[in-house]
C-alpha positions as CSV (number, residue, x, y, z in Angstrom):
1,X,13.3,-2.1,14.0
2,X,16.0,-4.7,13.6
3,X,16.2,-7.2,16.3
4,X,19.7,-8.4,17.2
5,X,19.7,-11.9,18.8
6,X,22.2,-14.7,19.5
7,X,19.6,-17.2,20.6
8,X,21.6,-20.3,19.5
9,X,24.6,-19.3,21.5
10,X,23.0,-18.4,24.8
11,X,24.2,-20.4,27.8
12,X,21.7,-23.0,29.0
13,X,20.7,-20.9,32.0
14,X,20.0,-17.8,29.7
15,X,18.1,-19.6,27.0
16,X,14.8,-18.0,26.1
17,X,11.7,-20.0,26.7
18,X,9.7,-21.4,23.8
19,X,6.9,-18.8,24.3
20,X,9.4,-15.9,24.0
21,X,10.9,-17.4,20.9
22,X,7.5,-17.9,19.4
23,X,6.5,-14.3,20.3
24,X,9.7,-12.9,18.6
25,X,9.8,-15.2,15.6
26,X,6.1,-16.1,15.3
27,X,3.5,-14.7,12.9
28,X,3.8,-11.1,14.2
29,X,7.5,-10.9,13.1
30,X,8.1,-8.2,10.4
31,X,11.9,-8.5,10.2
32,X,14.8,-9.5,12.3
33,X,18.6,-9.4,12.2
34,X,20.4,-12.2,13.9
35,X,24.1,-11.8,14.8
36,X,26.1,-14.9,15.6
37,X,29.4,-15.0,17.5
38,X,31.2,-16.2,14.4
39,X,30.4,-12.9,12.7
40,X,27.5,-14.3,10.6
41,X,24.8,-11.7,10.1
42,X,21.4,-13.2,9.1
43,X,18.2,-11.5,8.1
44,X,14.6,-12.6,8.3
45,X,12.0,-10.6,6.4
46,X,8.3,-11.4,6.2
47,X,6.1,-9.6,3.7
48,X,4.0,-9.7,0.6
49,X,5.6,-10.1,-2.8
50,X,5.3,-7.0,-4.9
51,X,7.7,-8.2,-7.6
52,X,9.7,-11.3,-8.4
53,X,12.3,-12.3,-11.1
54,X,14.8,-15.2,-11.4
55,X,17.3,-13.1,-9.5
56,X,15.3,-10.9,-7.1
57,X,12.3,-10.9,-4.8
58,X,10.8,-7.7,-3.5
59,X,8.6,-7.6,-0.4
60,X,6.4,-5.0,1.1
61,X,6.6,-5.6,4.9
62,X,3.8,-4.9,7.4
63,X,5.3,-1.5,8.3
64,X,5.4,-0.4,4.7
65,X,9.1,-1.0,4.1
66,X,9.9,-2.3,0.6
67,X,12.8,-4.9,0.8
68,X,14.6,-6.2,-2.3
69,X,16.3,-9.6,-1.7
70,X,18.6,-11.4,-4.1
71,X,17.7,-14.9,-5.2
72,X,20.2,-17.5,-6.5
73,X,19.9,-20.9,-8.1
74,X,20.6,-22.4,-4.7
75,X,17.7,-20.6,-3.0
76,X,15.1,-23.1,-1.6
77,X,11.5,-22.0,-2.0
78,X,9.1,-24.2,-0.1
79,X,5.5,-24.2,1.3
80,X,2.5,-26.4,1.7
81,X,4.6,-29.5,1.4
82,X,6.0,-28.7,-2.0
83,X,9.0,-26.9,-3.7
84,X,8.4,-23.9,-5.9
85,X,10.6,-22.2,-8.5
86,X,10.9,-18.4,-8.6
87,X,8.8,-18.3,-11.7
88,X,5.9,-19.8,-9.8
89,X,5.9,-17.2,-7.0
90,X,3.2,-14.6,-7.5
91,X,2.3,-11.0,-6.6
92,X,0.5,-10.9,-3.3
93,X,2.0,-14.1,-1.9
94,X,3.1,-13.8,1.8
95,X,6.5,-15.2,2.5
96,X,9.2,-15.4,5.2
97,X,12.7,-15.1,3.7
98,X,16.0,-16.2,5.5
99,X,19.1,-14.7,4.0
100,X,22.7,-13.7,5.0
101,X,23.2,-10.0,5.0
102,X,25.9,-10.3,2.4
103,X,24.3,-12.8,0.0
104,X,21.2,-14.1,-1.7
105,X,18.2,-15.7,0.1
106,X,18.8,-19.2,1.4
107,X,15.2,-20.0,2.1
108,X,11.8,-18.6,1.0
109,X,9.0,-20.0,3.1
110,X,5.6,-19.5,1.4
111,X,3.0,-18.8,4.0
112,X,0.0,-17.8,1.9
113,X,-0.6,-17.6,-1.9
114,X,-2.4,-14.6,-3.3
115,X,-3.7,-13.5,0.1
116,X,-6.0,-16.4,0.4
117,X,-4.5,-17.6,3.7
118,X,-4.9,-21.3,3.0
119,X,-2.6,-21.9,0.1
120,X,-5.3,-21.5,-2.5
121,X,-6.1,-24.1,-5.1
122,X,-5.1,-22.3,-8.3
123,X,-2.1,-24.4,-9.2
124,X,0.5,-22.0,-7.8
125,X,-0.3,-18.9,-10.0
126,X,-2.3,-16.0,-8.8
127,X,-3.8,-13.5,-11.1
128,X,-4.2,-10.2,-9.2
129,X,-7.6,-8.5,-9.5
130,X,-7.8,-4.8,-9.7
131,X,-9.3,-3.1,-6.7
132,X,-11.9,-0.4,-7.2
133,X,-10.4,3.1,-6.6
134,X,-10.9,4.6,-3.2
135,X,-13.1,7.6,-3.1
């Protein structure tokens, strides 16, 4: 479900409290659409990387939706106090992507690498291990 908000433009008296903003945009966020008065349409998508190339990142979101997002040379990829390149991103990494609806990602925020939850210590690369088949 897309969430349409204009938080930054709300009058002072209608501004949402910090707890509401944290609830909407915190760790439980799957995706959101933010519409601004100037016509800008922004997307936020959080999920696990299922594929990545120099020009595209594909996420599987918590509700199962698969979302391809274009990348550009100007896309910033950050997390754990460092900057990453698209070639460093790995399958299974959890990220939050901010992007305009009509363009490539502006920011990819790495939240966990390889599902480890703490940033791991494997130098930025994750080698996926095959899971045993379900019976």
